[in-house]
C-alpha positions in Angstrom: -19.3 16.8 26.0 -22.1 14.8 24.7 -22.4 11.1 23.0 -24.8 10.6 20.6 -27.5 8.5 21.3 -28.2 6.3 18.7 -25.8 3.6 17.0 -22.7 4.4 19.3 -23.6 1.2 21.7 -24.8 -1.1 19.0 -23.5 -4.3 19.3 -21.2 -6.0 16.3 -21.3 -9.6 15.3 -18.9 -10.7 17.6 -20.8 -9.6 20.7 -18.1 -6.5 21.5 -19.0 -2.7 21.9 -17.4 0.0 20.3 -15.1 2.0 22.1 -16.6 4.9 24.0 -15.2 8.4 23.2 -13.3 9.1 26.6 -15.1 11.7 28.9 -12.3 12.6 30.8 -14.1 16.4 32.1 -17.4 16.9 34.2 -19.9 19.4 33.5 -17.8 21.6 35.2 -14.5 21.6 33.9 -13.3 19.4 36.1 -11.8 15.9 36.1 -14.2 13.1 35.9 -14.5 10.8 39.2 -14.1 7.0 37.8 -17.0 5.8 40.2 -19.5 8.5 38.6 -18.0 7.5 34.9 -18.7 4.0 35.5 -22.1 5.0 36.4 -23.1 6.5 33.4 -21.0 3.7 31.3 -23.1 1.2 33.3 -26.1 3.0 32.2 -25.7 3.5 28.7 -24.8 0.1 28.2 -27.9 -1.6 30.2 -30.2 1.5 27.9 -28.6 -0.4 24.5 -29.6 -3.5 26.3 -26.1 -5.1 27.3 -26.9 -7.5 30.3 -24.0 -9.3 30.6 -20.6 -6.8 31.3 -18.3 -6.2 34.6 -17.0 -3.0 34.1 -13.0 -2.5 36.0 -11.1 0.8 37.4 -8.5 -0.1 36.6 -4.4 2.0 36.9 -3.7 2.7 33.3 -0.1 0.8 33.7 -2.4 -2.7 34.4 -5.1 -2.6 31.8 -5.0 -6.7 31.3 -8.1 -8.4 29.7 -10.9 -6.7 28.7 -11.8 -3.4 26.4 -11.0 0.4 27.6 -14.6 2.1 27.5 -13.2 5.0 29.2 -10.5 7.4 30.6 -11.0 8.9 34.3 -8.9 11.1 36.9 -7.1 13.3 34.9 -5.8 9.9 32.5 -4.5 8.2 35.4 -6.9 5.5 35.1 -9.1 3.5 32.9 -12.6 1.9 32.5 -12.0 -1.7 31.3 -15.0 -3.4 30.9 -15.1 -7.0 29.8 -17.9 -10.3 29.9 -19.7 -11.3 32.6 -19.2 -15.2 33.2 
């Protein structure tokens, strides 16, 4: 699955990013590792000019504050973006 390069990570007027599509499958068809996906998302955010953020890997039942921007480990975990203070 390929993510669109342009426009996907543009910040809106409030500085929030739109949700990234949940990418759960690795290229070989296996389950996407959370740390690997977290690194990929971080690289995309930095490339889009976002400099102040924190990505957390959490169980899907314990999301709390932040915005879900990814799903991994067969949907059992979520990657959540929150603003760095």
